[in-house]
N, C-alpha and C positions, 0 to 999 in steps of 0.2 A: 471502447477506448482502452488501450493498454496503459500500464503504469510507468512507462519509461521517461515521460516528460513531467518535470516538477510543476510546470505551468498548468497542467490538467488536474492537479490535486490541491485541495485546500481543506482547511479545518471544517468539519461538519459533513463532508462528502462520504457517502457509503462506498466502500471498496471491498475487494477480495484480495487477501494477502497470503503469501506462502511464508510460514514461519521457518526458521532455520532447520528445525528437526523434520519438517515436512517437505523440504526441497526435493528430495529423491522420489517421494511418493506422489507429489503433485497435489496433495491435499490442500484445499484453500479454506481460509477462515474469513468469514464476512464480518464487517463491523464499520464503525464510523470513526473517521480520522480525528485524533486529538492533537497530535504533534507530527510535523514533518521533520525527519531526522537527517535526510540527505541534503547537503548544502549545494551540490552542483545542479545545473539546469537539467541534465539528463543522466541516466544510468542504464546501461544495457540490460541489467537483470531486474530492474524495477526500482522505484524510489522507496527508500526505507521510511516507514511510518510507525507511530505508536497509536493503537486504537484506544477508544474510550475505556475498554476493558483492561488496558495495560499490556496487551499482547503486541509484540513487535515483529515486523516482517516486511517483505518487499511486495509492493503493489503489483498484482498481476492483471487486475481488471478494475476499472472505475465503473461502478454500478449505475449511479445516477447523480446528477448535480443536486445542490441544496434545494 
């Protein structure tokens, strides 16, 4: 599942995000969603989230549900 639909993402779900500094390299950071920061239902580059570690980025992959 990709991360462009807000409905596919909820707190506690494991995701892979691209942080701002890693957008050009494609490096992904894996973690668990603490907050969903994007308010719209969809976003073409991925829904922006904050992980439990405090890292912020756009969701590129939803790893698995709760």
